C-alpha positions, 0 to 999 in steps of 0.5 A: 719217745726214747725218754721212757725206760719201761719194759712191761709188755703193755696190756697182755693178751686179747685186744678188745674194742676201743672205747674212744677214737683217741685210744686207736692208732691205725698203722699200715706196714709198707715195703717190698716183698721180703723186707720183713713186714710180717716178721715185724708185725709178729715181733710187735705182737710178741712185745705187746703181749699178744703172742706167747714166747714161741711167737704164736697165737693159741692155736699155734698159727701165725698172726699175719700170714695164716692163709694156706695159700700164703704158706704155699707161696711163702709170701703175703698175698692179702691184707691182714689186720693184727690188733695189739694193745700198748699203754692203753692204746689199741694199735691196728697193724695192717700188714700188706703184701709187698709184691707188686701184683697185690697192690690192691691189698696195699691200697686197701691198707692205706685207705684203712690206716692213718699212718704208715711204717715203711719197712726197709731191708738193710740188705736190699735197700729201697726199691722203685715201687716203695718210692712210688708208694711213699710219694702217694702217701706224701700227696695226701699228707699221711704221716710216715716212719721208716723201720730198717730190718735185717740188721743181722745181714753180713753187710748191713750198715744202719748209717748207710741205709739211713743215708739212702732212705734220706735220699730216697724219701727226703726229696727237697728236705733230706734232713726230715729223715733222721734216726731217733736211735743208733744201733749198739753192736755186740762182740765181733763174730769170727766172720768179722760181723758185729751183731746189733744187740741194742740201741742208743737213744739220741734224745734220751741219751740212754742205752737200751740193751736187748742182748738178754731178750729183755730191754735193759736200760743203762748209760752209754759208755764214754767211747759212744758219746762222740758219735752219739752227740754228733747224731744228736745235734743233727736230730735236734736241728731237724726237729727244731726246723719243723717246730711250730715255735718259730723262735726255737731255732733262733734260741737254739742257735744262740746257745740256749739249751732246749729241754728234752721234753720240749724236743719230744713234744715237737718231734711228736707233733712233726711226725703226726703232721707228716713233715718229719720222718723218723728212722728206727731199727727193729729185729725179731726176738730170739727164740724164747725171748720176750722182746725183739730189738727196737720193738718197744721204741717202735710201739712208743713212736706209734702210740705217741707220735702217730695221729689218732683217727680224729686227726685224719681228713676223711674221704668225701661223703654223699647221699647215694644220689650224689648230694654232699653230706657234712658230718662230724667225722670220727664222732661215735655219736654221729650217723654211721659211715663205715667202709668195707676195705677187704672181703674174704670167704671162710669155708665155715663162716662164709663171707667176712668183711673187714670194715673201717668205721669213719663215723658213728658206732657199728653194733652187732645185730644192727640193720645197715644200708649197704651202698656200692657205686662206681665200680660198674666197669669192673663187673660190680653192679651199683646196689643199695640194699639193707642187711643185718649185721651178724657177729662183730669180731676182731681178727687175730690170726685164724681166730675171730674174737667177738666184740659188741660194737665198733666205734668211729676210728676202729676196725673190725670184721663183720660176718655174713654180709651177703651183698657187701663188696670191697669198697662198699659203704655201710650206713644207717638204715634210715640215713643212707650215705656213700663214700667214693671208693678209693683209687685202684690200679687197672688190671691190664693182664688178660686171663682167658679161662674156660670151665674144665668140665660140665660140673665146673661150668655150672659153678663157674659164674657164681665162683667168678662173681664172688672172686671179683666181689672180694677183689676189685682189682680184678675185672671180669669180661664176657667178650661178645666178639671172641666169646671168651670169659676173660679175667683181667688181673694185675700180673701173673702172681695175681692170676695164679692166686685167682685160679687157686682161689677158684679151685680151693674156695669155690670148687671150680677147676678152669683151664687157661686158654690163649687170649684172643683180641677182637679182630675185624674185617673190611673190604680192601676195594670195591666188589659186586655180588649176586645172591640167588636163593631159589628153591622149589620142592613141590609146595611153597618155594623160596625165591629171592635174587639181589645184586649188591655193590660193596665199597670200603669206607673210612675207619669208624663208619660201621655198616652203611646200607643204601637202596638204589633199586629202581622199577620195583625189581625188589619189592619195597617190603623186602628191602629191609629183609635184604639189609637184615641178611647183609648185616647178619652176615657182616656180624658173622664175618666174610673171610676169617669169621670176624665181624665186617665193618666200615663198608657201604653196601648198595642194593642195585637190582634183584628179582622177586616172585609173586608167590614164593618170595618171602622175608626169609628168602631175601635175608638169605639172598642178601647174605649170599650176595655179601659172601660172593662180593667178598670172594671177589675182593681183597679182605683186610684183617683189622686189629684193635689199636690201643692208646698207651701211656707209660709213666717211667723213670728217666733212666728207662725211657730209651729202653721203653721206647725201643720196646714199644717200637719192637711191638709195632708201636708208634710213639706219639710224644713224651712229656717230662713230669715231676720226680724224674719221670717221663710220660710216654704216649704211643699207639700199639696194636693190642695183639702186641701188649697182651703181656705188657703188664708183666714185660714192662715190670721186668724191663723197668724193675717194677718202677713204671706204670702204664694205662691203655684205652681202645683207639680204633681198628686199623689194617693188620700187616699182610704177613701177620694176617696171613699167619693168623689165617694159617693158625685158624685153618690149622685149628679147624 
């Protein structure tokens, strides 16, 4: 790392299947939208020889943002795999979207990777969402490095950005975040900005000049040595402090010179263990050039410092019925365990599953067992089926390059797995296994939709089921109370992509309608009602009279029916009929069409006819009696109340609590947590938080998270209830 002076482009051309887990590196690129992740992926692919000098694959497209939707939106909206090869190592680069709405794609990339490159723009800095992802990686010990981009910006300052990264990512040990190279600036431009044209290696003490478009190695000048030596001493101390050799620091402080080879080996081990986080710089190649600034150094770090798949602690494996199973993980000769980390659809190929193989070897035309458990709450039914593997391919832009097999530790695409969904496990047919799905954020923005036309209605169900199979961060709800189809998303951009995919991929046009929360009704006081259903039309008539009394009950009581008829005024066989009619009317509502709850209905008296009374007649009478009682009582509208928990940075606590109060929320308490954050617990009417996922992100600049769960229904304020009634009357 820094001691090699090679300039060759690695194994140019097509990446193939790896032959052993030690020759694989799985790296996810993380960073906010616009930080330069996709540009960096293409620069690395160009340097590795996988792209031509125009920076394109053979069909002229991009290697990462190749989807037409991504071109229209000018941003990444999905996880992309770009495999390249360098020094005999296959590097699977996983490019993730930076926008918060697509955090599900980011989580999938983290699951598939063994190390992470955090891409930070020198002009934008480190945002709150990137800090939170860093903390997630730290919690599982994932090795990380930092790449600073956009050094061409007018006010870009590599040293200052390194200091910011050390503060943001270093935690209690900022000396664990240090640069391996310092930028070399070219002649000053008329605007006063001196562009970065090369790098100076702190360990190798070599100058790597990219000004010509090719990496050229030379010795640094005398004027560069003072700043180089100062930064070099800090780096050496940082490496030695993380060394597994506890005597090294004492020897170094005693004046012993530590050779570069030992330092590099200690650095590589510290990076692989996730205790040291090097900072590098990178920039895309100029037009016609073959290598972008810092790309060779970055590829060296990935191949030599990042861990192999064999060094990763793999997720827990069980049998489909939950019994633990021990495996020699990442062994190509073990039982097959692979996971679908992404599902997409191609208009010509059909469903394509991006798969990470954790154990065993996946082969083309093999029959595998597909297990999907644990996502029933998001519209995914548990399933265990056998399916035949179609073609195995390695993706590169729009191209799919065939491979015969995929070993443990590697990634590839599988075509035409009709039942496999994102998060499912693929295992041997005769040895079915299951991996628990990774944690995914809850979709909390409701999108109520309806088919635009009759042909769309016929295709809507299938299109929605395919959509949620691809993206487990969406949840499909068929609300039985409001009779709405609701697609729960992570944000507005996520919802826009869902609608676009329904239209372009599945040919379904939908209309977005206002989302309705499930309201309820209840009696505000005691009331009586008489239901009289008497009809005679020459033949068999209908005769039923019942008298009831209705009184309110505490919340959560439901509908309670009490029989207090004496003297047989209502024959015993018809009392269940009265109850059935009362309950049917309660389900329809008695005032605004919302279900009636939390009342006791007491049957006091009634009359029957020996010939004309019937089950149907007493059902009708029971419903009429309840409606008459409602006409004489105060009917309260009940709204659902959610228990909300918001995890927010201390700087935003006041703003969030004030906002919750403005939504008629009741703050129940706060709790200090680690990392300078506070957990706020509150109860808020659901009607007030339909867009809270969007509003909270705006209020806290994307640094807060929240969860919600139904608590209860409680009376709605009269003025709001009256407004809703007026809207209902106007709509009808």
